[in-house]
N, C-alpha and C positions, 0 to 999 in steps of 0.2 A: 387612487388614494391609498396611501399607506394604513393598514389596520393592524398588522401583526405587531406582538409585543415581542422584543428581543430579549435574549439573554446569552451572554458570552462567557466562554470557558477559556481563560488565559492560564498559562503554566508558568513556573518560576523557570523552568528550562525545557528543551527538546526532551521528549520522551517520559514526560511527568504523567501521561496518560489522557491527555485531553481529548484524544480521537475518540477513545472507548468510552469516556464519560459523556461526549457529545452524542454518541449513539445510543449510550442508555437513557439520557434525557429525551431523546427523539422517540423512543421506544415507549418510555413512563408517559409522556404527554399524549402519543397516539393511544395508549391503553386507557387513558383518563378522558377520552373523547374530542381532542383536540386535533384540529388540521395543523401539521408540524412539517416544517422543512429545515435542513440544515445549510449552513453558508460559511464559506471560508473565501475571504476576498482573494488571499494569494497563498497557493500552495506549493511548496519545494518538495518534489518527489520524483522518483523514477517509476513508481507505480502509478500507470494511469489507464483509463478507461475510455471505451469509444461508446458513444450514445447512439441512440436510434437515427438520429439526425446525422451521422457521422463526425461528430464533434469530440474534443478530447477534454477529459478532465481529471482531477485525481481521483484516486480509488476510495481515500478515505470518506470523502463524501457521497460515494456510491454505497458504501457500506452503511453509512448513516440514514441515507435515504430509503435503503432497505428496511432498516430498523423503523423508519417513519412510516413504512407501509406504501411508498411512492416511487414512482420511476425516476431514475437520477436525470437530471438536466444540468447543463452547462452554466446556469444562472446560479447553481449552488458553488462554482467555482470559476468565476471569470477569470482568474489569472493563475497559470500553472507554470512553473519555472522547472525545467528539466536540466540539471547539471550536465554540461557536456566535458567539461575539465574542472579543475579545483578551483579555477577563477573564472568561470563563465557557464552561462545556461543559454539553453533555447528558451525564448519567451511565448507562451500560448495565450493568446486573449481570446475570449469567447469561443475557445475550443479550436482555433485555428493558429498556425504559426505566424508569428509577428517579427520574429528576428532572432538572430544569436548575438547575445550581449554579454561583455564583461560585466564583473560585479559593480565596478566602478561606472559603467556606462548605464547600468540598469538603476543604480542609486540615484544619478540624476533624472532618469526618465521617468520612474515610477509613478511620479505625482500626476503625469499627463493621464494616468489609468483610473484615476478616481470617477471621472464620469461615467466608464464602462462599469466600474464596481457597483456605483450608485444606482445606475440603471438596473443592473441584474437584481441588486438587493430589493429595490422597490417593486420590480414585478413578482418577486418571491413574496414580498411581504404583502401585496395587495390581494393575493390568493390563499393566505394562510391566517391562523390564530397566533402561531408563535413561530419564531425563528431561533433555531440554536446555532450559534455563532462560534466557530473555532477560531482561537487565535494561533500565533506561530512563534515556536521559541519562546523568549522571555519578553516581557515589555519593558524590561528594565535594562536594556542593552543600551546604554546611554550614548553610544557611537552610533546607533542606527534610529534614535527616536525622532530626528529631524524628518519631517514628511512621512511619518509613519502612515500605513495603508493597511495593517492588518492585525494591529494590537489596539493601543490605546488611541491611536489615530482613528481608527474604524469605529470604536466603540464612541468616541465624541460625535463622529458623522452621524451614526444612526440613533445616538441616545440610548445606547445599551448598558445596562447594569452588568457588573463583572464578578463572576466567581474565580477566585484565585487559587490554583491547585498546586499543591507541592507534593514531591514524591519521597515518602519517608523510606522506601526501600533502599535510597542511594545514602541515607543518612543526612543529618544536619537540616532535617525538614522547616525545624523553626527558624533557623537563620534563612533559609530560602525564602519563606514567606515574608518574614520580617524585613530583610534587606531588599526584597523586591518592592514592597510597599514604602521602603524609607527612600528609594530612588526614584520614585514617581513624583510628578509635579503636583501640587495641592489640588487643581481641578482633576486630575486623575485620580487622585486616591479618593476622592468622593464618589467615583464610579465603583470601586470595589466595595461590593455589599456583603461579601462572606469569602471566607476560605474554606479549602476542603483539603483533608490530608488523604492522599490516594496511596494504595498498594501497602496496606499495613498487614502485619503478622503479630500476632500475640493476642494479649489481654488489653481492650481498650481502656479499661479503668486506670492501667498504669499511666495512660497519657493525660488523665484529666487534669493534674496540675499544670502541666505545660500548655493545656489548651485554656486554661484560665488566664495564664500569664501572657499568652499569644494574644487574647482577646483585648487585654489592656494594654498592649503595646500597639496592636494594629488599629484597634477601636472599631473593630467588626466582630461578628460572632462567627464561629466555626460551623458551617452547615452541616458537617459530619466528617466520619472518618470510613473511608472506602477500603474494604479488605482487599489484599492481594487475589487476584480472580483467575482461575484457570478457565477462562471461556476460548472455545473455538472459534474466533471471529477474527477475519484478516484486519490486522493491524498495519499501517505504513511504517511505524518504527519497531516492528517485531523482528526483523532481520537479525539484530544483535543476538536476540534470543536463539534464533533457529542456527546460527553460526556456532554455538555452544556445542562441545563434541557429545556425540550420541553413540551409544553402544551398538554393535551390530545385531540385527534380529535373523530371523530365519532368511528373510530376503533383504537385502541391502540396495538402496539406490543412492548413487552419490551425484550431488548437483554441484556443478563447478561454481564457485563463489567469485564471479568476475567482478573486478574492481568497479565497473559501472552496471552491475546487474540490474535489470528492471523486471517489474512484474513476477517477482519471485514468488508471490501467493498463487502463481499458475500451478504449482505442485504440491498445495495443501491437501489434495484429495488424496494423495498417498499416505500422508500422516494418519488417516483415520482407520487404518488397517493395523490390527494388533501385531501382526508378525511381520511388518515392514519397518525397516529404519530408513529415514530420510536424513541423509547427512550433506550438508554444506561444506566443501573441501576447498582449501585455498592453497595447498603445497602437496608435493608428491608425498611427504611423509603421512599426510592424512589420507591419501587416496585409497589405500588398502586394495582389496578384491572385490568391487561392487558386481552385482548382477546385471544392474543397469546404470549407465552414465547419462546425464541429462546436462546439455549445455543451455543455459537459458538466454533470455533476451538481455540486451545491453544497449546503452545510449552510446557506446564508442566501439563499434564492432572490429574496426582494424586493430586500435590499440588494445583491446583486451584480448585478442587473439594473439599479438605480439607478447602480451604479459604471458599467456599460456606457454607459448613457445620457448621464452626465456627462462621460467621457471620449471619447466619440464613436464608440466601436467599434459600438453599435448601429445608426448611420446608416451605417457603412460595411457592416455586414451587410445592410442593407436595400437598399442600392445594389447591392451583389453579387447579391442575390436577383433585383432586377429586370432585371439582365442574364443571368438564366438559371443563375446558378451555385447548386449543390446546397447546401442547409442542413439540417444534421441536429442535432435537439438530444435530449439524454439526460436522463431524471429531471427535475432543476431546470431544466436547459436546454430540455427539452421543455415544461414549465411557462411559461417565460418566452415561448415562441413564441405563446401564445394570446392571447386579448381582455382577460382580467382576471385579476388574482391578488389574493386576499384571505385574511387571518389574522386572523379576528375574535377568537380566543380567545389571541392572542400565542404561539402554538407557536414560531414562529421570530422573535418580536420584535414581532409585531402590525404592522397597517396594511393599506392597499390601494394597488394600483397598476395601471394600464394595462399590459397586455402589448406584446409586439412586433406583434400583430394579424397574424402569418403563418397562424394555425391558428384556425379557427372554434370556441374553446373557453373555457371559465371554469375556474380551479382556486381550491379553498376548502381552506384548511389546518384540520386538526383534531388533537386532542392524540393520537389512537390511530396508531400508526405501522404501516403496511402493510409485512409482512416475509414473502417468499414465494419459493420456487423456481418457476420457470416454464418450460415448454418447449411447442412446437407448430411449426405450419408456417406461412410467410407466404402471405398471399392478397390479392387485391384491390390489389396494388401496381401503379401505373400510371406511365409516363413512363420515365426514364432507367434506374431500377433494376427494371424490370418482371421480370426474370430472377430475381429473388428468390423469385416466387411458386413454392409448392411445396418450397422448401428449408426444412429443420428447423433450428430456432433454440433455444436452452436459455440462461438466466441467471438472474437473479433481481431482485425487485423490492423496493426499501427506501425508502419516502417516506411522508411525512407529510400530503401535499396530494392531494385527489381531484380529477381532472379530469372534466369532463363528457363529452370525447370519449373513446371507447372502442375497444379493439383493440390488439393487439401494436406495430404502427407505424400512426400516425396521418399522412395526407399531405394537402397541398395543392398539387398542381403539383409544384415542385422543392423544397419543404419538406416536410421528414419529422420525425417526433418519436415517442419510446419511452420507456417508464418502466423498460425492462429492461437492467439493467446485465449486461455479459459478452456482449451481443448479436453482436458482430462476432467471438466467439472460434471459431465454427464454421467449418471450413476454406473451405467454399463461399462464405460470407457476404461476407467481406473481399475475396475473390477478383472476385466478381461486381461489386461496387461499385467496385473499382479498374479493371476492365476496362470498365466503363460510363464512367468519367472518361475512361479513354484514347480510348474510342471517340468521346465528345463533341468531344474536341480532334483527332480524325482521326488519331491516333497509332496504331501497332502495339503490341498487348499480347502479351507473349510467356506464354502459360500452360502451356509444356510441363513445368514442375516441379509435381508434385503436393506440395501442402502439407500433412502430417499434424500438426495442433498438439499432439496427445497426445504423439506419438512425438519430436517437437522438444522439447518440454518435459522429457520423460525424459532426452533426450541432453544437456541443459543442465545438469540436477541431476547427472549423471554427470560431465560436464566439471568442474563445481564442486567436486565430490568428489575428482576426480583431482587437481585444482589444489591443494587445501588439504592433501589427504593427503600430496603430496610437499613440502609447505612445513612442515608441523607435526610435531613429535616425538610419533608417536602412542603409543611406549612410555611417554613421561612422562605423556600425557592418559590412557591407561588405568591408570597407576599412581595418578594422582590419583584416578580413579574408584573405585580399590580392585577392579579387574578385571585 
């Protein structure tokens, strides 16, 4: 029996801040004593996570589950689309690969997923007091509204009130909000109970006349103006900010910004060291002279390796490695470091290509995806990162290629590779790597501050909740919920 009260956050566009606002509401409701869970019927993202059961889901709902103080479950994201090309995606239903589909084929097929979506929602709702639902993109994409399963279509299915969020940092927020409401059908407009203005910088009093006019135009109140927040919480839309140019610090780490980069949050731990710059580079001109190069995961290993080869980044990496610079590949990046990559069944588009030749291994793609959580201790590490030996790691594997080299970390000199996402998350691991890079450059590393990643994450969720709580009219939010 469904018991939870739903509230849905929709945005006027992608990157309006829906994911973080949902995380904030999850934390606020948890702090206020409610059992709360996040839900997003359909997520399109290359950042994914593997649950304890070995099922795949979007990382945004993992973050929201952490904020709610509960374990992530695939029920929170029953449909995940992982783009494989500009016009097609791998469709994952209830955590398992369903098919690869073109955008057109999926548009025709998606209505068949409604029973799966509703089943997942009802299971969550039966075990919680509040469900915080995240929409996707904009509800006013008039060419996509037919058979919608993620915005107003879902809101109608579960009877959820909607908070409509606009991003003022991009400009035109009043046009965003009013235009979105104007393009909704009359029954859809009735579901919009309040607007929220997000990412505001400046004096809120200056907005007051505009808020009054907006209320008259859309005929619902504004629930609050949320300031632009500097919160260190993984966000699925945050890659655009990470791609901005960053000045080199004492230690410089370059992450190759592959066209189909996935799980870029793997490297967030390095951003927390004051003397480390973590830069995402897309061209030879941006490469510079980094102390360590990271080749990240990707949904299209062969095509992204060809991209690196064609734009000269592969050559820069090989030259840097020959000068003794550390090179670390994760998942797809690990596969690229080998001798050969083959895709005989067309799992990621088909083909065969020579690898970078830095690790003695071959990779063959197969239709079956490996999905598992892993943990253990490092052993057999030599060279600059030898102090990793004996340290515990934990993370998860999610890949369709099988490599001939085995082990948590495969090494050849100063080249390292691993299939494990989240490898750097444990506090000692990132610290040991950074300290080794300092030592190689003859610099002093101050390790006096002990970093506890779990405590740090909790403090950031509390900071997020405090900021949003002070910005929103919580009485209005609870009245919208009927609580």
